[in-house]
Structures are given as C-alpha cells and as structure tokens.
C-alpha positions as semicolon CSV with decimal commas, in nm:
position;residue;x (nm);y (nm);z (nm)
1;X;-4,271;-3,434;2,909
2;X;-4,573;-3,213;2,969
3;X;-4,709;-3,184;3,322
4;X;-4,941;-2,953;3,509
5;X;-4,759;-2,662;3,669
6;X;-4,822;-2,356;3,881
7;X;-4,922;-2,151;3,575
8;X;-5,140;-2,408;3,397
9;X;-5,361;-2,657;3,579
10;X;-5,412;-2,963;3,360
11;X;-5,605;-3,279;3,436
12;X;-5,428;-3,613;3,432
13;X;-5,621;-3,703;3,116
14;X;-5,490;-3,393;2,937
15;X;-5,133;-3,467;3,043
16;X;-5,166;-3,820;2,902
17;X;-5,318;-3,690;2,576
18;X;-5,038;-3,439;2,515
19;X;-4,759;-3,686;2,587
20;X;-4,927;-3,959;2,382
21;X;-4,960;-3,729;2,079
22;X;-4,594;-3,631;2,110
23;X;-4,485;-3,995;2,138
24;X;-4,696;-4,099;1,838
25;X;-4,595;-3,800;1,628
26;X;-4,962;-3,726;1,566
27;X;-5,132;-3,386;1,571
28;X;-5,320;-3,332;1,899
29;X;-5,675;-3,214;1,830
30;X;-5,812;-3,034;2,136
31;X;-6,181;-2,949;2,155
32;X;-6,377;-2,771;2,426
33;X;-6,592;-2,467;2,481
34;X;-6,425;-2,124;2,444
35;X;-6,227;-2,013;2,747
36;X;-6,114;-2,355;2,867
37;X;-5,744;-2,294;2,796
38;X;-5,696;-2,466;2,460
39;X;-5,475;-2,195;2,310
40;X;-5,275;-2,148;2,630
41;X;-5,212;-2,524;2,630
42;X;-4,986;-2,490;2,324
43;X;-4,784;-2,220;2,499
44;X;-4,741;-2,440;2,805
45;X;-4,643;-2,745;2,598
46;X;-4,377;-2,535;2,424
47;X;-4,240;-2,425;2,761
48;X;-4,242;-2,782;2,894
49;X;-4,055;-2,913;2,590
50;X;-3,820;-2,615;2,568
51;X;-3,935;-2,563;2,210
52;X;-4,019;-2,245;2,014
53;X;-4,390;-2,184;1,951
54;X;-4,523;-2,101;1,605
55;X;-4,885;-1,983;1,608
56;X;-5,122;-1,999;1,312
57;X;-5,453;-1,838;1,404
58;X;-5,724;-1,943;1,162
59;X;-5,992;-1,705;1,028
60;X;-6,297;-1,772;0,814
61;X;-6,102;-1,656;0,507
62;X;-5,786;-1,857;0,577
63;X;-5,682;-2,108;0,310
64;X;-5,463;-2,411;0,370
65;X;-5,218;-2,292;0,104
66;X;-5,135;-1,991;0,321
67;X;-4,988;-2,226;0,579
68;X;-4,745;-2,357;0,320
69;X;-4,653;-2,048;0,119
70;X;-4,798;-1,768;-0,093
71;X;-4,670;-1,664;-0,434
72;X;-4,706;-1,293;-0,514
73;X;-4,742;-1,299;-0,894
74;X;-4,874;-0,942;-0,906
75;X;-4,561;-0,795;-0,746
76;X;-4,340;-0,996;-0,978
77;X;-4,530;-0,870;-1,282
78;X;-4,501;-0,511;-1,161
79;X;-4,128;-0,547;-1,094
80;X;-4,083;-0,700;-1,439
81;X;-4,250;-0,401;-1,599
82;X;-4,021;-0,170;-1,400
83;X;-3,709;-0,366;-1,492
84;X;-3,622;-0,464;-1,135
85;X;-3,327;-0,705;-1,107
86;X;-3,496;-0,907;-0,830
87;X;-3,757;-1,028;-1,078
88;X;-3,520;-1,296;-1,208
89;X;-3,532;-1,491;-0,880
90;X;-3,884;-1,619;-0,818
91;X;-3,796;-1,689;-0,455
92;X;-3,817;-1,314;-0,391
93;X;-4,194;-1,342;-0,438
94;X;-4,263;-1,644;-0,221
95;X;-4,372;-1,580;0,138
96;X;-4,319;-1,876;0,368
97;X;-4,619;-1,993;0,569
98;X;-4,632;-2,124;0,925
99;X;-4,591;-2,487;0,821
100;X;-4,286;-2,400;0,613
101;X;-4,139;-2,221;0,915
102;X;-4,209;-2,522;1,137
103;X;-4,070;-2,773;0,888
104;X;-3,743;-2,587;0,831
105;X;-3,674;-2,476;1,189
106;X;-3,333;-2,581;1,322
107;X;-3,495;-2,740;1,626
108;X;-3,826;-2,910;1,695
109;X;-4,103;-2,657;1,739
110;X;-4,461;-2,658;1,867
111;X;-4,700;-2,556;1,591
112;X;-5,039;-2,425;1,702
113;X;-5,320;-2,433;1,445
114;X;-5,576;-2,235;1,641
115;X;-5,955;-2,261;1,590
116;X;-5,944;-2,478;1,279
117;X;-6,323;-2,498;1,274
118;X;-6,343;-2,130;1,171
119;X;-6,215;-2,210;0,823
120;X;-6,395;-2,365;0,527
121;X;-6,488;-2,733;0,564
122;X;-6,224;-2,828;0,305
123;X;-5,944;-2,663;0,503
124;X;-5,857;-2,968;0,719
125;X;-5,863;-3,202;0,419
126;X;-5,629;-2,971;0,229
127;X;-5,365;-3,021;0,500
128;X;-5,393;-3,401;0,526
129;X;-5,091;-3,498;0,319
130;X;-4,869;-3,219;0,452
131;X;-4,936;-3,310;0,816
132;X;-4,913;-3,681;0,744
133;X;-4,598;-3,689;0,530
134;X;-4,440;-3,377;0,680
135;X;-4,352;-3,240;0,339
136;X;-4,498;-3,037;0,052
137;X;-4,404;-2,932;-0,299
138;X;-4,337;-2,574;-0,412
139;X;-4,446;-2,569;-0,773
140;X;-4,296;-2,230;-0,857
141;X;-3,942;-2,336;-0,761
142;X;-3,987;-2,710;-0,824
143;X;-3,854;-2,799;-0,482
144;X;-3,990;-3,017;-0,204
145;X;-3,982;-2,887;0,151
146;X;-3,928;-3,173;0,395
147;X;-3,947;-3,130;0,771
148;X;-3,606;-3,143;0,938
149;X;-3,780;-3,286;1,243
150;X;-4,148;-3,351;1,307
151;X;-4,303;-3,055;1,490
152;X;-4,544;-3,104;1,777
153;X;-4,874;-2,999;1,620
154;X;-5,159;-2,882;1,843
155;X;-5,490;-2,808;1,673
156;X;-5,776;-2,641;1,860
157;X;-6,145;-2,638;1,779
158;X;-6,445;-2,476;1,946
159;X;-6,666;-2,745;1,793
160;X;-6,851;-2,493;1,576
161;X;-6,855;-2,738;1,286
162;X;-6,778;-3,104;1,228
163;X;-6,432;-3,194;1,101
164;X;-6,383;-3,452;0,823
165;X;-6,340;-3,817;0,928
166;X;-6,019;-3,852;0,725
167;X;-5,868;-3,563;0,921
168;X;-5,986;-3,697;1,256
169;X;-5,825;-4,036;1,188
170;X;-5,485;-3,872;1,169
171;X;-5,518;-3,691;1,503
172;X;-5,496;-3,784;1,869
173;X;-5,812;-3,639;2,020
174;X;-5,885;-3,484;2,358
175;X;-6,191;-3,297;2,480
176;X;-6,125;-3,048;2,760
177;X;-6,421;-3,075;2,993
178;X;-6,523;-2,769;3,188
179;X;-6,330;-2,769;3,518
180;X;-6,497;-2,904;3,831
181;X;-6,511;-2,685;4,140
182;X;-6,188;-2,815;4,294
183;X;-5,995;-2,776;3,967
184;X;-6,131;-2,425;3,923
185;X;-6,016;-2,338;4,275
186;X;-5,664;-2,446;4,179
187;X;-5,681;-2,238;3,860
188;X;-5,789;-1,931;4,057
189;X;-5,513;-1,987;4,311
190;X;-5,256;-2,021;4,031
191;X;-5,358;-1,687;3,877
192;X;-5,433;-1,495;4,196
193;X;-5,234;-1,645;4,485
194;X;-5,311;-1,344;4,706
195;X;-5,690;-1,347;4,664
196;X;-5,892;-1,361;4,985
197;X;-6,028;-1,711;5,035
198;X;-6,374;-1,592;5,136
199;X;-6,401;-1,370;4,826
200;X;-6,285;-1,652;4,597
201;X;-6,531;-1,894;4,758
202;X;-6,831;-1,660;4,721
203;X;-6,732;-1,568;4,364
204;X;-6,709;-1,934;4,267
205;X;-7,052;-1,997;4,421
206;X;-7,200;-1,723;4,203
207;X;-7,008;-1,832;3,895
208;X;-7,120;-2,197;3,905
209;X;-7,478;-2,102;3,988
210;X;-7,486;-1,873;3,685
211;X;-7,357;-2,155;3,465
212;X;-7,653;-2,367;3,579
213;X;-7,899;-2,129;3,413
214;X;-8,004;-2,329;3,109
215;X;-8,146;-2,032;2,918
216;X;-7,810;-1,855;2,895
217;X;-7,696;-1,791;2,539
218;X;-7,329;-1,790;2,643
219;X;-7,224;-1,939;2,972
220;X;-6,923;-1,768;3,133
221;X;-6,602;-1,969;3,105
222;X;-6,269;-1,970;3,287
223;X;-6,139;-1,655;3,117
224;X;-6,452;-1,461;3,217
225;X;-6,421;-1,582;3,575
226;X;-6,059;-1,469;3,597
227;X;-6,145;-1,126;3,455
228;X;-6,432;-1,093;3,701
229;X;-6,216;-1,191;3,997
230;X;-5,955;-0,937;3,895
231;X;-6,219;-0,662;3,895
232;X;-6,355;-0,777;4,231
233;X;-6,005;-0,755;4,376
234;X;-5,944;-0,410;4,224
235;X;-6,274;-0,285;4,366
236;X;-6,197;-0,453;4,701
237;X;-6,544;-0,607;4,683
238;X;-6,663;-0,749;5,017
239;X;-6,767;-1,116;4,995
240;X;-7,110;-1,038;5,143
241;X;-7,187;-0,827;4,835
242;X;-7,187;-1,150;4,635
243;X;-7,400;-1,351;4,873
244;X;-7,750;-1,435;4,763
245;X;-7,991;-1,711;4,845
246;X;-7,990;-1,787;4,473
247;X;-7,738;-1,623;4,239
248;X;-7,942;-1,751;3,946
249;X;-8,205;-1,483;4,012
250;X;-7,970;-1,194;4,095
251;X;-7,747;-0,981;3,875
252;X;-7,390;-1,009;4,007
253;X;-7,184;-0,693;4,058
254;X;-6,958;-0,604;3,764
255;X;-7,161;-0,851;3,556
256;X;-7,014;-0,717;3,233
257;X;-6,714;-0,946;3,286
258;X;-6,939;-1,254;3,303
259;X;-7,236;-1,185;3,075
260;X;-7,138;-1,109;2,717
261;X;-7,464;-1,025;2,538
262;X;-7,781;-0,830;2,600
263;X;-8,006;-1,138;2,594
264;X;-7,832;-1,285;2,898
265;X;-7,837;-0,951;3,082
266;X;-8,212;-0,916;3,011
267;X;-8,263;-1,273;3,130
268;X;-8,108;-1,197;3,468
269;X;-8,296;-0,869;3,495
270;X;-8,621;-1,056;3,431
271;X;-8,534;-1,327;3,683
272;X;-8,444;-1,064;3,943
273;X;-8,774;-0,881;3,882
274;X;-8,977;-1,201;3,918
275;X;-8,789;-1,290;4,234
276;X;-8,868;-0,949;4,388
277;X;-9,232;-0,980;4,282
278;X;-9,269;-1,310;4,464
279;X;-9,158;-1,143;4,784
C-alpha cells in the first residue's frame, strides 16, 4: 500500500487515488502543473510496493508501437546481403519495448508512461487495447505477448493537450493540486531537514508571493523552490536579505532558480523600477 513518507509528501487524496488504481487494475492518470512531483510519484509507488520501475519517457516523436516493439527490417536486409547466419531468426531484429518488458517481467512492476501529452493525439488511442487487455500481437513472429501479471501503470500529463475520452474512461484520474503552505513546509523539511527555520519561512513568503503575480509566464513550482533553497543554503543567505514589504515588486536573490525566462525577469525588473519611482 502506498503512503506518504519522509521522502515524498503526498496528500490523503493522492494516497487514495494510487491505492484505488492498484486495486482496480486501472492505469492511474496523474495531471498537474510541471514540478509537482508526478514523475517522482511513480518512483515512490515502486518503492512502496517493492516493485521494479520501468520508465517510458514520451517525446513528441514517440509512437505507441515503440512501447510494444520495433522491427529492424533494414538491418535484416543488410545481414541477408552479407550472408549472416543470424538473418534466419527474425527475433534477432525485434527490439522489445517498455510494455513488452513490463508484461513479461517475472514479478509485478510499476510502469511509468511519462508526459503522455507530448505525443501525437492518436498516441493514447493506439495503446487502448494493449493497456485494457494486457496483451498484444507480434505480427513478425505470429505470437501474442500476454502479461504474466498486470503491471501498475502510472501515466503523467502536464495538461498541454486534451486526451481522448475513450482513453480517459479506462483510467483512474487524479489531479495534483499545487501544495498549500503547510504541505510545502513539510516538503521542504523532508528535503532539507537542517535548513534554518527563519530562512525557510522567509523563502516561502517570497515564493508564494511570486506565484501570486498573475502576469508571470511560468510560475515557479516545487522543483524550482527546492533548487532555490539549496542555493540559499550554499550561499549562507541571511533571512533579512529576503525580506521585503512586497516580494511581488522585488527581484529575489539568485532569481535564476525561480524565474525561467526573460519575460518574467523583465516583469520583475519593471515592477521593481515602478516601486522605486513611487518612493
């Protein structure tokens, strides 16, 4: 059973979602903004279940077939022209995909399909039958690969595009909301147990005030906060260096860990200039 632990702070709703998906044998579809711990969740579920983790990171060019297997016809043709003995066994030219690995593993595994929304819109539909029936056919060898045991499938999405309704119906869904202040304090404590409380408190003040700026193109998330705190600790930054009557009109020190594009940096520079002008 999956539970929150000292390394991964999960809400009660997330714990219920994970355990419900496992009990139902359904893929768990996890959505949320980048940096909210969706990918790390799969790692923690694998640890909690004592299961190996197989990771399939999706790119814009990824095809569903690659998750099953790929047949290298070009290499076989070349070997045939060279008279290679291995050409007579077509299995020498079939590369197993991540689903094949998960289906044929000797023990139940956790299969992470990471950032599914990066792929073509047809990608989820192309995996419907395989994830539903837990089997697929290999046409080149005329065999059917059937899962020895149903893997725990965790699918993440950054919500960059809508997923097909037919795919959604087959999943147990959970949206990871951005952590509240008290949850974020627990996350910080889990990662940096030795951080000074006054520094953590001031940093969180700045962090949440920055996130309130509506004009930001990319709001900093948990991963950016943790990177920023690490730098503040390395620099031995005094808490008073972070104090401001309004962090939304001041550029924080080491802002490169929080602000990830020039538009947001220029926005804070402009706000800081206007704030000084008013004085």
